[in-house]
C-alpha positions in Angstrom: 54.3 107.0 97.8 57.5 105.5 99.2 58.9 107.4 102.2 62.5 108.7 102.1 63.4 106.3 104.9 62.3 103.4 102.7 64.2 104.7 99.7 67.3 105.2 101.8 67.1 101.7 103.2 66.9 100.2 99.7 69.9 102.2 98.4 72.1 101.7 101.5 71.2 98.0 101.7 72.1 97.6 98.0 75.4 99.3 98.4 76.3 97.2 101.4 75.6 94.0 99.4 77.6 95.4 96.5 80.6 96.2 98.7 80.5 92.7 100.2 80.6 91.2 96.7 83.4 93.5 95.6 85.5 92.3 98.5 84.7 88.7 97.7 86.0 89.3 94.2 89.2 91.0 95.5 89.8 88.0 97.8 89.9 85.8 94.7 92.2 88.3 92.9 94.6 88.2 95.9 94.7 84.4 95.9 95.2 84.2 92.1 98.0 86.7 92.2 99.7 84.8 95.0 99.5 81.6 93.0 100.9 83.4 89.9 103.8 84.7 91.9 104.5 81.3 93.4 104.5 79.7 90.0 106.9 82.3 88.6 109.3 81.9 91.5 112.1 79.5 92.4 112.9 79.1 96.1 112.1 82.5 97.4 113.1 84.5 94.3 110.9 85.7 91.5 112.8 84.4 88.5 110.2 84.6 85.7 109.0 88.3 85.9 107.5 88.3 82.4 105.6 85.2 83.1 104.1 86.7 86.2 103.3 90.0 84.5 101.4 88.1 81.7 99.4 86.1 84.3 98.7 89.1 86.5 97.3 91.0 83.5 95.0 88.1 82.7 93.9 88.0 86.3 93.2 91.7 86.5 91.4 91.6 83.1 89.1 88.9 84.4 88.5 90.8 87.6 87.5 94.0 85.9 85.2 92.2 83.5 83.5 90.6 86.5 83.5 93.9 88.5 81.9 95.8 85.6 79.2 93.2 85.4 78.6 93.4 89.1 78.1 97.1 89.1 75.9 96.9 86.0 73.7 94.3 87.7 73.2 96.3 90.9 72.8 99.6 89.1 70.2 98.0 86.9 68.4 96.6 89.9 68.2 100.0 91.7 67.0 101.7 88.5 64.3 99.1 88.1 63.2 99.7 91.7 63.0 103.5 91.2 60.9 102.9 88.1 58.6 100.7 90.1 58.3 103.4 92.9 57.4 106.0 90.3 54.8 103.7 88.7 53.3 103.0 92.1 52.8 106.8 92.6 51.3 107.3 89.1 48.8 104.5 89.1 46.1 106.0 91.4 46.5 109.4 89.8 46.1 108.2 86.3 43.3 105.9 87.3 41.5 108.9 88.8 41.6 110.8 85.5 41.2 107.8 83.2 44.6 108.2 81.6 44.8 104.5 80.6 47.0 104.9 77.6 49.5 107.1 79.4 49.6 104.6 82.3 50.3 101.7 79.9 53.1 103.7 78.3 54.7 104.3 81.7 54.3 100.7 82.6 56.2 99.7 79.4 58.9 102.2 80.2 59.4 100.8 83.7 59.6 97.2 82.3 62.5 98.4 80.1 64.5 99.3 83.2 65.7 95.7 83.6 68.3 96.5 80.9 68.4 100.3 81.5 71.9 100.5 82.9 73.6 98.2 80.3 73.1 100.9 77.7 73.9 103.8 79.9 77.3 102.4 81.0 78.4 102.6 77.4 77.0 106.0 76.4 76.4 108.2 79.4 79.0 110.9 80.0 78.9 112.8 83.3 80.9 116.0 83.5 81.4 115.5 87.2 83.0 112.1 86.5 85.5 113.5 84.1 83.2 113.4 81.1 83.8 109.7 80.5 81.4 106.8 80.3 81.6 104.0 82.9 83.1 101.7 80.3 85.8 104.2 79.5 86.6 104.8 83.1 86.9 101.0 83.6 89.3 100.8 80.7 91.5 103.5 82.2 91.4 101.9 85.7 92.3 98.5 84.2 95.3 99.9 82.4 96.5 102.0 85.4 96.1 99.1 87.9 98.0 96.7 85.6 100.8 99.3 85.4 101.0 99.6 89.2 101.2 95.8 89.8 103.9 95.6 87.1 105.7 98.6 88.7 105.6 97.0 92.2 107.2 93.8 90.9 109.8 95.5 88.8 110.8 97.9 91.6 111.1 95.1 94.2 113.0 92.7 91.9 115.5 95.5 91.2 116.0 95.9 95.0 116.4 92.1 95.4 113.2 91.7 97.4 112.2 88.1 98.1 109.2 86.6 96.3 107.4 86.3 99.6 107.8 90.1 100.4 106.9 91.0 96.8 103.7 89.1 97.3 103.0 91.0 100.5 103.4 94.3 98.8 101.1 93.3 95.9 98.5 92.2 98.5 98.7 95.6 100.2 97.9 97.3 96.9 94.9 94.9 96.3 93.5 95.2 99.9 95.4 97.3 102.4 95.4 96.0 106.0 95.5 98.3 109.1 97.6 101.4 108.3 99.8 99.7 105.8 99.4 101.2 102.3 101.2 101.1 98.9 101.1 104.5 97.1 100.5 103.7 93.4 101.8 107.1 92.4 105.1 106.6 94.3 105.4 103.1 92.6 105.2 104.7 89.1 107.5 107.6 90.0 110.1 105.1 91.3 109.8 103.0 88.2 109.8 105.7 85.5 111.2 108.8 87.2 108.3 110.8 85.9 105.0 112.1 87.2 102.4 109.4 86.7 99.5 109.9 84.3 96.3 107.8 84.2 97.2 106.1 87.4 94.5 105.5 90.1 95.7 107.0 93.4 94.2 104.5 95.8 94.3 100.7 96.3 92.3 98.4 94.0 89.9 97.9 96.9 89.3 101.7 97.6 88.9 102.5 93.9 86.5 99.6 93.3 84.3 100.4 96.3 84.2 104.2 95.7 83.3 103.8 92.0 80.8 101.1 92.7 79.0 103.1 95.4 79.1 106.4 93.4 78.0 104.9 90.1 75.1 102.9 91.6 73.9 105.8 93.7 74.1 108.1 90.7 72.1 105.6 88.7 69.5 105.4 91.5 69.0 109.2 91.3 69.2 109.4 87.5 66.7 106.6 87.0 64.0 108.9 88.4 64.9 111.7 86.0 65.1 109.4 83.0 61.7 107.9 83.9 59.9 111.2 83.9 62.0 113.0 81.2 59.9 114.7 78.6 56.6 113.9 80.3 54.0 116.7 80.4 52.9 115.9 83.9 56.2 116.5 85.6 57.0 119.9 87.2 60.6 119.3 88.1 62.8 117.6 90.7 64.1 118.2 94.2 67.4 117.1 95.7 66.6 115.2 98.9 69.2 114.6 101.7 69.6 111.1 102.8 68.6 110.2 106.4 72.2 109.1 106.8 73.5 112.5 105.8 75.3 113.4 109.0 77.3 116.5 108.2 76.9 119.7 106.2 78.4 119.6 102.7 77.6 120.6 99.1 74.5 118.4 99.3 72.9 120.9 101.7 73.3 123.6 99.0 71.8 121.4 96.4 68.8 120.5 98.6 68.1 124.2 99.2 67.1 124.7 95.5 63.3 125.0 95.3 62.9 123.1 92.1 65.2 121.7 89.4 64.2 121.8 85.7 61.8 119.2 84.4 64.4 117.8 82.0 66.9 117.4 84.9 69.6 119.4 83.0 70.5 121.4 86.1 70.5 118.6 88.6 73.9 117.8 90.2 75.4 114.4 89.7 76.4 114.1 93.3 79.9 113.6 94.8 81.9 110.4 95.5 80.1 108.1 97.9 77.0 110.4 97.9 73.7 108.6 98.9 71.3 111.5 98.7 68.3 111.2 96.3 66.4 112.9 93.5 62.6 113.2 94.0 60.1 114.0 91.3 57.6 116.7 91.7 54.3 116.2 89.7 52.2 119.1 88.5 49.2 120.0 90.7 46.0 117.9 90.6 44.2 120.7 88.8 47.0 120.9 86.1 47.0 117.1 85.7 43.2 117.1 85.1 43.5 119.9 82.5 46.3 118.1 80.6 44.0 115.6 79.0 46.9 113.1 78.6 44.8 110.5 76.8 
């Protein structure tokens, strides 16, 4: 059976790679937005606002498509790994009791994990994530982000800001540097005079990394539950604190629960940036023998 240290290492290593690729994507977005601003400007003045807005929307649409594919790929990979870990645990047990057919069925289930996440991102609704699917959340984030970029440009043009300084402000929204930030909510309030709705509160970078980390880590945990769901030989699940869990929070309360239901219905989804794990608990050896699975 994989140790918790090994499981943590795989998840954290995956999240670091994912974060690196997200930042690479955002570097491309930054360059493309700079080029779009330059092509819509004359001298140091943004003269073709509508042209820039059209190009910016296309750039952001392309980015969110690539970003969604990136998260899906990494989430699918960690799900496949968790399925492999589960299968590695089951093989010697089922071999011991001659449960050949059950083992073959579980092998087939694990093989299907290569496309596991692609279906989930379109249909899974998590109450802790607002009750929306990943696809729906991406659509909302895409619309909100586009509105903020448009708002930054329109506010700054109205103030007579130079094209060069507009570009700097857009870049601060994409990837903040140091302590410099652009508040998306303030941008929309300034533009419309109303309280913003459906607007992501952070930078494009902070939203992208938070969602990527949270979604991938959630899939990592949920893959264990979905692998064992409805199986007779499972007793339930435990919430296991990550070795990198350095401070007391809600996860400590979740970990104190002796055993969660075998269908996983009472398991928490986690919190933003959570890297704790879900561990399956099989029935006792005596119970497994009595089950007569084949």
